C-alpha positions as CSV (number, residue, x, y, z in Angstrom):
1,X,0.0,0.0,0.0
2,X,1.2,3.5,-0.7
3,X,1.5,6.3,1.8
4,X,-1.6,8.2,3.0
5,X,-1.6,11.6,1.5
6,X,-3.6,14.6,2.9
7,X,-7.0,15.2,1.3
8,X,-7.3,18.6,-0.2
9,X,-10.4,20.5,-1.3
10,X,-10.1,23.8,-3.0
11,X,-11.1,26.5,-0.5
12,X,-11.3,24.1,2.4
13,X,-9.7,25.0,5.8
14,X,-8.7,22.8,8.7
15,X,-9.5,23.7,12.4
16,X,-6.4,25.9,12.6
17,X,-7.6,28.0,9.6
18,X,-4.9,26.6,7.3
19,X,-5.9,25.4,3.9
20,X,-3.3,22.6,3.9
21,X,-6.0,19.9,4.0
22,X,-6.6,17.2,6.5
23,X,-4.8,14.0,7.1
24,X,-6.9,10.8,6.7
25,X,-5.6,8.0,8.8
26,X,-8.6,5.6,8.8
27,X,-11.5,5.1,6.5
28,X,-14.4,2.6,6.7
29,X,-16.6,1.9,3.8
30,X,-20.0,0.3,4.3
31,X,-21.6,-1.4,1.3
32,X,-25.2,-2.7,1.3
33,X,-25.9,-5.8,-0.7
34,X,-28.9,-8.0,-1.4
35,X,-27.0,-11.3,-1.1
36,X,-24.3,-11.5,1.5
37,X,-23.1,-15.0,0.5
38,X,-22.5,-13.8,-3.1
39,X,-20.9,-10.6,-1.9
40,X,-18.7,-12.5,0.5
41,X,-17.3,-14.5,-2.5
42,X,-16.7,-11.3,-4.5
43,X,-14.8,-9.5,-1.7
44,X,-12.9,-12.7,-0.7
45,X,-11.7,-12.9,-4.3
46,X,-11.0,-9.1,-4.3
47,X,-8.9,-9.1,-1.1
48,X,-7.5,-12.6,-1.5
49,X,-8.8,-13.7,1.9
50,X,-12.0,-14.3,3.8
51,X,-13.5,-11.7,6.1
52,X,-11.6,-10.7,9.2
53,X,-14.8,-10.3,11.2
54,X,-18.4,-11.6,10.9
55,X,-19.9,-10.2,14.1
56,X,-23.5,-10.9,13.0
57,X,-25.1,-13.1,10.3
58,X,-25.8,-10.1,8.1
59,X,-22.3,-8.4,8.2
60,X,-18.8,-9.3,7.0
61,X,-15.8,-7.0,7.4
62,X,-12.4,-6.9,5.8
63,X,-9.7,-4.9,7.6
64,X,-7.2,-2.9,5.6
65,X,-3.6,-2.7,6.7
66,X,-2.8,0.5,8.6
67,X,-6.4,1.3,9.5
68,X,-9.8,1.2,8.0
69,X,-11.8,-1.5,6.2
70,X,-14.8,-2.5,4.2
71,X,-18.0,-3.7,5.8
72,X,-20.5,-5.5,3.7
73,X,-24.0,-5.6,5.1
74,X,-27.0,-7.5,3.8
75,X,-29.7,-4.9,3.4
76,X,-31.7,-5.6,0.2
77,X,-33.6,-2.4,0.6
78,X,-30.4,-0.4,0.3
79,X,-28.4,-2.7,-2.0
80,X,-26.3,-1.1,-4.6
81,X,-25.4,1.9,-2.4
82,X,-23.0,2.9,0.3
83,X,-24.1,3.7,3.8
């Protein structure tokens, strides 16, 4: 993985009033799917390993080195979108 670079938005200022951007150290993505078993197969193939956590029957999580991760949650009513 490459180094984490500061996010910068034109005209944005951090809490000190500087426009240098913020440093992102951890990010979590939550993706709603209609079929968790099928999605588990897709993400297992994508990451080259099974989920790191399955804390409930409707959720699988893959952790990413140095912080963050991807949670895949079975929610047919919201599938195809991020939460």
